N, C-alpha and C positions, 0 to 999 in steps of 0.2 A: 468584491469578496473580502478584501482586506479591511474595509470599513466595518463589515459585519464581524469579522474576526476580532478587530480591536474593541468594538462595543461589547461583544460577548466576553472578551477577556477582562474588561473593566468590571463587568457584573459577576462573572463566574470564576475568574482566574484563568491564566493562560494554560495551565495544565489540563483543566477541564475542557477548554475549547479545543486543545490539541487532540484530546481523546474523542470528542464529539465529531470533529472533522474526519478523523481516522475512521470512525465507525460509519460515517456517511459514505466514504469510499468503499468500505466493505459491503455495505448494503447495495450500493449501485452495482458493484461487480457481481454480487450474488444474483441480482435480477438479470443483468446482461448475460451471465453464464447460463442461466436457466433458459433464456430465449435463444441462445446461440450454440449450446452444447452439441447439437446434432451436426452443425457445420464445422466444428473444430475437430477435424479428422486428422490433422497433422500438427507438428510443432510449428512448422512454417505458417500454417493457417492461424494458429494461436497468436503468434507475434504480429502477423498482418492484421488480425482482428483487434488485438490489443491496441495497436497503433491507431487504427480507425476509431475505436471507441474513445481513446484518450483525446483524439482530435475533435470528435463529435461532442464529447462532454465539455470540451474547452479546457482540457487538462494539459495541453501541450502536445508534444510529439515524441515518440520513442526514436531516438537516434541509433541506439545500439543496445544489444543485450549480450551477456556472456553467462555461461553456466558451468558449474563443476559439480560432479557427483562422485562421492567416495564409497558408494555402496550402501550407505545409511542416510547420509544427509546430502541435500541438494542446495547449493548456494547459487543464487541468481543475482547478477548485477545489471541494473538498467540505467542507461543514460537518458534522461528526459530533458528535452530542450523546449524553450518557449513556454515555460510554466507560468500560467497567469497568477498562480498563488504567490509567486515570488516577484512578479513584475512590478518594478517601480518602488520597491520597498527595501529598506535596510533592516536587518534583524540579526541578533546574536544567535538565535535559534533557527533551525530549518523550519520551513512553513508549508511544505507540500504534503500535508498529512492526508488530504483526500486522495491524492494520486498514490501515495504510499499504501493506504488501506485498500484502495481499489485494485491496484496491480498485484499486491501481495495476495489478496483473496482470489483473484482470477488465476494466478499462477498455482496456488495451492489446490484449487478446484480442478484445474486441468490435469495436474500431475497426480491427483488423488493423495496428497500429502497434507500434513499439518504444518501450518505456518508457525515456526518457533520464534523467529526474530524478524523484525522489519525496521530498518534504520535508514534515515536519510543522511548519507555520509557527507555529501556536498550539496549546497543550495545557492542558487543565484542571489537570494536575499542576503546571503553572507559573503557575496562578492565572487562566487565561483562562476565560470562561464556557462555552467550547466548544472542540473540537479542530478545527483547520483543516488540511486536507491539500491539497498542491499537487502536481500531476502534469504533467510535460512529456513529450509523445510526439512522435516523428518517424517518417518513413517507414522501412519495413523496408529493410535493405540489399539491393540487387539481386544483389550478389555476396557470397559468404561472406567473413567477416572471418577471415583466417588469423592464427594467432599469429606474432609476429615471432621469427625464429630468431636467437639470439645465439651467436656462436662464442666459446668460452672458450679461452684459451691457458694451457696448464699447463707 
């Protein structure tokens, strides 16, 4: 995986690769959620399934999760161990973008909220003993967000 990331980084640039890997995770979680949504009947089942999916996908394992809700925003912290994305490499930047995208999307879909922020706070590739992912979710907008139209003068 890291060889692919490195090759693509040399061709496209590291920020583009980071976004591509993040979106791969989002798409994988969307597919998994569609197939599993009927069995995700409780929060306990969500986290049990998330751990199974991360293991089956080869994304590591969820050691712990914590959440806090203030009535508007939900913040979820996930500790991921044995991440293959960080295994055996040293990086100044976090590298678990597929897991970050996948878990963030799965959490947002389960809670019916919008993923506002997704950050890898700690990463094994940066010397941490585990990877820590932080997700901030908010309510879904009640009205569609329309793109702002900008008039250009020629």
